[in-house]
C-alpha positions as CSV (number, residue, x, y, z in Angstrom):
1,M,-12.3,18.2,-3.2
2,P,-11.5,20.0,-0.2
3,L,-12.4,23.4,-1.6
4,L,-15.6,22.0,-3.0
5,K,-16.4,20.8,0.7
6,K,-15.8,24.7,1.9
7,R,-18.2,26.0,-0.5
8,F,-20.7,23.8,-0.9
9,H,-20.5,22.9,3.0
10,C,-21.1,18.9,2.0
11,K,-19.4,15.8,3.3
12,C,-16.0,14.4,1.2
13,I,-16.3,10.6,0.7
14,S,-13.5,9.4,-1.6
15,R,-12.5,5.9,-3.0
16,F,-9.2,4.5,-3.5
17,H,-7.7,2.0,-5.4
18,G,-3.9,1.5,-5.6
19,T,-2.4,3.7,-7.5
20,D,-4.6,6.4,-5.6
21,I,-2.7,5.4,-2.5
22,Y,0.9,4.0,-3.2
23,E,3.0,7.1,-3.8
24,E,6.0,4.8,-4.3
25,A,3.7,3.4,-7.6
26,C,4.1,7.4,-8.9
27,G,7.8,7.9,-8.5
28,G,7.1,8.4,-4.6
29,Y,5.1,11.8,-4.5
30,K,1.8,12.7,-4.9
31,P,0.9,16.4,-4.2
32,F,-1.5,18.0,-1.6
33,R,-2.2,14.1,0.3
34,R,-2.4,15.5,3.6
35,W,-4.7,18.6,2.7
36,L,-7.4,16.3,1.2
37,Y,-6.8,13.6,3.8
38,N,-7.3,16.0,6.4
39,E,-10.5,17.5,4.7
40,L,-11.8,14.0,3.9
41,D,-14.6,12.8,6.0
42,V,-14.8,9.1,4.9
43,A,-11.9,7.6,2.9
44,I,-12.9,4.1,1.2
45,P,-9.9,2.0,0.3
46,I,-10.2,-1.6,-1.5
47,S,-8.0,-3.5,0.6
48,E,-6.9,-3.7,4.4
49,N,-3.2,-3.0,3.3
50,G,-4.3,0.6,1.5
51,K,-5.8,1.3,5.1
52,R,-3.0,0.5,6.8
53,Y,-0.7,2.0,4.5
54,L,-2.8,5.5,5.2
55,Q,-3.0,5.2,8.7
56,D,1.1,4.3,9.2
57,R,2.2,7.0,6.9
58,Y,0.1,9.9,7.3
59,G,-0.7,9.2,11.1
60,I,-2.7,12.4,12.6
61,N,-3.2,13.8,8.6
62,A,-4.7,10.1,7.9
63,P,-8.0,10.7,7.0
64,K,-10.7,10.7,9.8
65,M,-12.6,7.5,9.3
66,I,-11.3,4.5,6.8
67,E,-13.6,1.9,5.8
68,V,-12.3,-1.0,3.7
69,H,-14.8,-1.6,1.0
70,R,-13.5,-4.4,-1.5
71,L,-14.1,-4.4,-5.4
72,G,-15.7,-8.0,-6.7
73,V,-16.7,-9.7,-9.6
74,F,-19.5,-12.8,-10.3
75,D,-18.8,-16.0,-10.6
76,H,-18.7,-17.3,-14.2
77,G,-18.2,-20.8,-13.8
78,L,-15.1,-23.0,-14.9
79,N,-12.5,-22.5,-17.0
80,P,-13.0,-25.1,-20.2
81,E,-10.9,-28.6,-19.3
82,K,-7.6,-28.9,-21.3
83,E,-7.1,-30.3,-24.4
84,E,-3.8,-29.1,-25.6
85,T,-0.4,-30.1,-24.7
86,E,1.3,-27.1,-24.3
87,F,1.3,-25.2,-20.6
88,H,-1.0,-22.0,-21.0
89,I,-0.3,-19.1,-19.2
90,V,-2.3,-15.7,-19.7
91,S,-1.5,-12.3,-17.8
92,C,-3.6,-8.9,-18.3
93,S,-2.3,-5.7,-18.0
94,N,-1.4,-2.3,-19.4
95,I,2.2,-2.6,-20.9
96,V,3.7,-0.1,-18.2
97,P,6.5,0.0,-16.2
98,V,5.0,-1.1,-13.1
99,K,3.3,-3.9,-14.5
100,R,6.6,-4.9,-15.7
101,V,5.4,-7.1,-18.5
102,P,9.0,-7.3,-20.4
103,L,10.1,-8.9,-16.9
104,L,7.5,-11.5,-17.2
105,A,8.5,-12.3,-21.2
106,E,12.1,-13.0,-20.4
107,A,11.1,-15.1,-17.3
108,I,8.5,-17.0,-19.8
109,G,11.2,-17.5,-22.0
110,K,13.7,-19.2,-19.6
111,L,10.9,-22.0,-19.0
112,D,12.2,-25.7,-20.2
113,F,8.6,-27.1,-21.8
114,K,6.5,-26.5,-24.2
115,V,4.4,-23.2,-23.4
116,R,2.0,-20.4,-24.7
117,W,1.8,-17.2,-23.3
118,T,-1.2,-14.8,-23.8
119,H,-1.1,-11.6,-22.8
120,I,-4.2,-9.3,-22.8
121,G,-3.2,-5.5,-22.7
122,D,-1.3,-2.9,-24.5
123,G,1.3,0.1,-23.9
124,P,4.2,1.7,-24.5
125,L,6.7,-1.0,-23.6
126,R,5.0,-3.5,-26.3
127,S,7.9,-3.4,-28.3
128,E,10.3,-4.6,-25.6
129,V,7.5,-7.3,-24.7
130,E,7.8,-8.0,-28.7
131,F,11.8,-7.9,-28.8
132,V,11.9,-10.7,-25.7
133,A,9.8,-13.1,-27.5
134,E,11.5,-13.0,-31.0
135,K,14.0,-14.9,-29.5
136,Y,12.2,-17.6,-27.6
137,P,13.0,-20.9,-28.1
138,E,10.3,-22.7,-30.7
139,Y,8.8,-25.0,-28.0
140,V,7.4,-21.3,-26.3
141,T,5.0,-19.1,-28.4
142,C,3.6,-15.6,-27.3
143,E,0.3,-14.2,-28.3
144,L,-0.1,-10.7,-27.6
145,L,-3.9,-9.9,-27.9
146,G,-3.6,-5.8,-27.5
147,V,-6.5,-4.1,-25.5
148,I,-9.8,-5.9,-25.9
149,P,-13.1,-5.1,-24.2
150,N,-13.9,-6.8,-21.0
151,A,-17.0,-9.0,-22.2
152,Q,-14.6,-10.4,-24.7
153,V,-12.2,-11.2,-21.9
154,I,-14.4,-12.6,-20.0
155,R,-15.4,-15.0,-23.3
156,Y,-11.9,-15.3,-23.7
157,Y,-11.8,-17.4,-20.1
158,A,-14.8,-19.3,-20.9
159,E,-13.5,-20.7,-24.5
160,H,-9.9,-21.5,-23.7
161,H,-8.2,-23.3,-20.9
162,V,-6.2,-21.3,-18.7
163,D,-3.5,-23.6,-16.9
164,L,-2.1,-20.2,-14.9
165,F,-2.6,-16.5,-15.0
166,V,0.4,-14.6,-14.0
167,N,0.9,-11.1,-12.8
168,A,4.4,-9.4,-12.1
169,S,3.1,-5.9,-11.0
170,R,5.7,-3.9,-8.4
171,S,2.6,-2.1,-7.3
172,E,-1.2,-3.2,-7.0
173,G,-4.4,-2.5,-4.9
174,V,-6.2,-5.8,-5.5
175,P,-6.6,-6.1,-9.3
176,V,-9.8,-7.0,-11.1
177,S,-7.9,-9.3,-14.0
178,I,-6.9,-11.6,-10.7
179,M,-10.3,-11.7,-9.5
180,E,-11.3,-12.4,-13.0
181,A,-9.2,-15.6,-13.3
182,F,-10.3,-16.6,-9.5
183,S,-14.0,-16.4,-10.9
184,F,-13.1,-19.4,-13.5
185,G,-11.6,-21.5,-11.1
186,I,-7.7,-20.5,-13.0
187,P,-4.8,-20.6,-10.6
188,V,-2.8,-17.6,-9.7
189,I,1.2,-16.6,-9.4
190,A,1.4,-13.1,-8.1
191,T,3.6,-10.7,-6.6
192,D,3.4,-9.7,-2.8
193,V,2.5,-6.0,-3.2
194,G,-0.1,-3.9,-2.0
195,G,-3.6,-6.0,-1.3
196,L,-2.4,-8.9,-3.0
197,H,-1.5,-11.1,0.2
198,Q,-4.9,-10.9,1.4
199,V,-5.6,-13.4,-0.7
200,E,-2.9,-15.6,0.3
201,D,-5.5,-18.7,1.2
202,R,-4.1,-22.1,-0.4
203,C,-1.0,-20.1,-2.0
204,S,2.6,-21.2,-2.5
205,T,5.4,-19.8,-1.7
206,H,7.8,-21.0,-4.6
207,V,6.9,-20.7,-8.5
208,K,8.0,-24.3,-9.0
209,E,5.7,-25.9,-6.5
210,A,2.7,-23.5,-7.9
211,V,3.6,-24.4,-11.4
212,A,3.2,-28.2,-10.4
213,R,-0.1,-27.7,-8.7
214,C,-1.7,-26.4,-11.6
215,G,-1.8,-29.6,-12.7
216,C,-3.6,-31.1,-9.8
217,N,-7.8,-32.0,-10.0
218,S,-8.1,-29.3,-6.8
219,R,-6.8,-26.3,-8.7
220,P,-10.1,-25.1,-10.0
221,I,-11.8,-25.8,-6.3
222,C,-9.1,-24.1,-4.6
223,A,-9.1,-21.0,-7.1
224,Q,-13.0,-20.6,-6.7
225,L,-12.7,-20.7,-2.8
226,V,-10.5,-18.0,-2.8
227,M,-12.7,-16.5,-5.1
228,D,-16.0,-17.1,-2.8
229,K,-14.1,-16.0,-0.1
230,H,-12.7,-12.5,-0.9
231,F,-14.4,-11.4,-4.3
232,D,-17.7,-12.8,-5.2
233,A,-20.0,-9.7,-5.7
234,V,-23.5,-11.6,-4.9
235,I,-22.1,-13.1,-1.2
236,H,-20.3,-9.8,-0.4
237,P,-23.0,-6.8,-0.4
238,A,-20.2,-4.4,0.5
239,F,-19.4,-4.4,-3.4
């Protein structure tokens, strides 16, 4: 990009997601960062945390202008009412080391009540997840849907009741998968990494408390309020 700017004498503007910014998510090093940032006219991260990371880590070598422009999703209406007796947990991500899906699989296997876990996505660590799931007690079930089109993900949330969406990543920007869950009024438990703490409104700090609150009548309202404030692609034209 700096070479193109020099050749064509143009402005240099770049959008940044989580893995574009956080070096820790890529083994602790990203090549040519200071060279790139010195030549950027505007850097556009998707979260305030991403902006602070650039400023704090690179100092005078940070991009000259940094503007936060969040991603967004549309309001899809509420997730269907609960009909089954089991507690339904959904997660959605690639099954790669940074997403820690095998760790999530182990945690779900330790639950002591009837639960169904659905994971959307695939990846090289799928066999590890399957190995863990094979040892589940009979009251815990697992379904791995693999990679499906986004339209099918949206349809799944529209047709299947979900009690809780879980994200166990060790690095994130502000994942669209969580925005989509909020857009259906589905409560979320996620690790406090990257830009996720910017949606801490009405969040519990303890997993047990959060799970207990999933059964209350206000859960869809709370989740949609977070969506309206932070992620609604209609209300926030900056998207």
